[in-house]
N, C-alpha and C positions, 0 to 999 in steps of 0.2 A: 270534802276531801275526795278527790278524783282517782279512782283505782281502774288500772287496765290489767285483764286476766288474760294470759297466753296459754292456750289450751284448753278446749272446752269438753274434755271428757268426764270421768266420775269425780273428780276432785275440783277442777276449775269450773265446771258447770254447777257442782253443789255450791260453790262460793258465789257464783252471780246469783243463783236462786235465793240464797240466804241474804246476801247482802244490798240486793237491787232496791230495796225500800229504804236502807239506811244511808246508802253513799252512791255518790254518781260514778256509776260503774260500767265499763264497755269491756266486752271480750273480742278475742279474735283467735281463729283457728286456721291452721294452714289448709284444712280441707273445706273447700267451699260449699260441698253439702252440708257439712255441719254448722257453718255459718249460715246458711240459709234455713235450716231447721232451727237453730236458737233465735233468729230473728222472727221466724214465724210464730215461736212460742212468746214472743212479747217483750224479749232482752234487746239491748241495745248493742250493735255489732259495729267493730271496725273491719275494714277490708284488707288491712295491711298492718305489720308490725309498726311501721312509721306513723301511720295514723293513730294507732293506738297509743304512743308514746306522747302525742301531741295533748298537752294539758293535764298530763297525768302526774299525780304526786307519786304514786306508788305503782310499779309494775311487779306482778306476780307471775312468776313462770311456771304452770302446771302442766309441764310435758315432760317425758322420759327423759332420763339424765342425757343421754347423746343429743337429743334434740335442744335439752336446756345448754347445753355446751355452746352450741351453735348460735342460739338465741343471745346468749350472753355476748358472743363476739361482735353480733350486729349491734346490740344496745352499746357496746364500747365504741363501736365505729360511728353511732349515731351521736355521741357525746349526751346521751340522756342524762339529766342532771338531777332526777328523782333518785327516791330509793327502789332498788332492785331486790326481790326477793323470790324463793323458789321453793316448792314442796315436796322435793326428791327426798327418797327413803334412806340415802347415804349423803353425806355431807363434805367428806375431807376431799374428793375428788373435786368437786364444784368449787370448794374454797381455793383449792391449789389453782385452780384454771382460770377464775375471774379475774378480769384485768384491775388491777388495783385503782385505777383511777375511778372506776364505780363505785357508788355508794351501796354496799352490797350487805345483806343480812339473811343468812339461810334459816329457813323453817322446815318442819316435818310434821304434819299432823298426822297422829296416831289413829287414825279414822281411815276407814274404807269398805271394800264390799267384794265379795266374787264376782260380782257384776262389773261392767264396763262401760263407758261412752256416756254420750250426752242424756240419751233415753234412761239411763239408770242414776242420774245425778238426783241428788236427794237433800233438802235444805237443812234436814235434820241430823245429817251423817256426823256433824261435829259436836253435837251435844255430848258435854263432859268429856270429852275427849282430850288427851295430853298432848301439849302442840309445842314439839321442840323448837327452842330460839337459840340459833348457833350465832354467838357475838364475837367472833374470832376477827371479823373485819370491820365491827361497827364502828362508826365515827362521827354520826351527826345525830344529836340527840332528839330534835323535833320530829323527823320522820318515823325515827325508831318509837317514839311515844305512838305516834298513828298506827304504826304497823301492830302495835300491841292492842290497841284499842279494836282494830279491826278483827284481829284474832278472837278476841273476848267478843264482841259482837255475834260469831258464830256461834256461841255457846261453849266454845272449848276453854281450857286452861292452859296457860302458859308455862312452859317449863325451860328457864334460862340453862345454857350448857354450852359447850364448844364442840367442835366438829369431829374432833377425836374420840372424845368422852362421848358422844353421841351415838357414833357409830360402833364402839365397844359394846354400848348398852342394846341397841337394836338388834344387834346380831343375834342377841340371846331372847330379847323381848319378843321379836318380830321373826327375822329371817330364819332363826333355826326352827321355828314353828311351821314355816311354809315346808321344810324339807322333814320333818318327822312325820307332819300328815301325809307328804308324798310317799314317805316310806311305809307307811300304814296302809296306804292305799294299794301300793306295789305288794305288799304281805296277802292282803287279800285276793287280788288277780291272781297270784301263784298259789294260792290254795285249791286242794282238791275238791273241797265242798264250798267253792265259791257261791253258788247258787243259794245253799241253804244259809249260809252267813248273810248274804243280801238280803233275803227275806226275813232273817231275825235281827236287824239293826233295832237299835235304842238311841236315846238320847246321847250316850258316851260316843257312840259311833258318829251321830250327825255333828257333834260339837268337834270331835276332832278331824273329820274329815271334809268339812265346810269349805275350807279354803283351798282345796284341790279341785275346786269348781271354776277357780280365778283363771283367766287366761294364761296359759301356760307361759306365751311370750312375754306378758307384763311381770309375772313372778321372777322369770329368769332375768331380766332386767333390774327389778328391783334388789336380788341378792349377789348378782353377778359382781358388781365393784366392792363386796363386802367379803368376797370369797375367801380370802387367806384367812381374817378372824373367823368366818364361819367353818373352816376346816377345823380349826382349834375347838371350836363350841361342837362340833359333831364329835370329835375325840372325847371330850369331856362328858357328853351326852353319852355315848357307848360304853364309857367307864361306869357310870351311874347305872346303866340298864344291866351291865354285868354284875354289879353288885346286887342288884334285884334278883338276878339269876341264881347268884351263888346262895343268897337266901334262902330261895324256894329250893335249891337242890339240897340244901342242908335241912330244910324242914324247920327252920327256925322262925316260928310265926310271931313270936314276940318282937324280934328283929325287924320283919316284915312291917308290923306295925308301927314301930318307931319312925323307920325311913317312910312310909306313907303320911305319917304324922308331920315331918320334917319337910316333906315335899309340899304340903299345903300351907306352910307357915308364909311364904311369900305371898301367896294368893290372899291370904288373912289379912296382911299388913297395907294391902291395897284396898281391900274393904274397909279396913280401919281409916285409911286416909280419906275415902269416900264419905264415911259417916261422920267424921270430924268437919267436912265440908257442907254437909246437909245439916249439921247443929249448929253451923256458925261458929265452932270453934276453932278461931283462926285468928291469925296474928298479922296486927296492922304495921305498916312500915311507911315512915315519911321520908322522903326523899328531897333533897334541895335541886332546883334548877342547876343544871350544868354539872351533876352528880350522877344522872341516871345510869348511864354505860357502866361507869366503874362500880355501882352498887349491884347491877345485875350480874356483872362478871363475878363479884363475890358471891352472890347467891348460886351461881352456877357450881361453886366449890363445894356447896353443901345444899344438894337438890331439894327443891320445893315446886308447888304448884301455886302459880299466882292466878287468883279466882276473881280478882277484880282491881280496876286500874282507874285511877281519877287525876285530872290535873286539876290543883288548887293555886290560883293566882301564881302560876307559874311553876310552882311545886307539885310534887306527885305523892300520892296515896297508894300504897299496894296493899292488898290483901293476900296473906300467904297461907297456905296449908301444909304441913310436913306428916 
């Protein structure tokens, strides 16, 4: 399996570091200094996008959305016949922009760090991370199966979905978190006793504020394409915060306990799913050759984590956790 990675920052670099022992994998970055650094680290580099596409079965675009759109145009013009994927944090814009002649399947690993760049690339970053697979334009089964194998090689779990549904979900699961954390940081910055607050930080502060250390330009690039839905999510968050405020002002401690309990139920459900996987309390699904895309689209309607994927005599065996 020959894989080309475009963009060798945190995610692209982590992919190369994780997959180089399992696949024939090459990288390309538009920054020559990055290419030199990656090559000096012992990984295989191409010096142009055209070189990278040569003999590649799959091209993964690990670049910011605006750069990814330009790369997609170049790939369309080159008549690249393999599978093209990306790792962008919003999918609808990409799916609307990609040339229909490209065999394209969007993805998004729910993995990252407040760090950036090749020097921060970490091959363990994908371990047990949900990795969205957007199936809107999937049209070729064989390379799609290869892409799923590649994702699972990283240690991540595959979540079949569609672009619109993905974007509606991550606006809450990811993008809103960035702005809540930003709002928290600004609250401390404006406090009269700022120095004492910063001297008395604990684990809750560190958990909530960690992502404010991410490069600001990268965070803005992540959330900006989803800004309309993000505004709605912010309004909902403010309404919930106002509800908590009302409870405090009314001195309704029992109601506060109920609200806090409800707020933890979503996190608890995530933990239960993780425990099911660890205990191997999962479901096996057998899929006939030629039916993979249709079955995955069905799974997208009832979200599940794909934890393993095997090809057996041309058919597919999938392990699911819900």
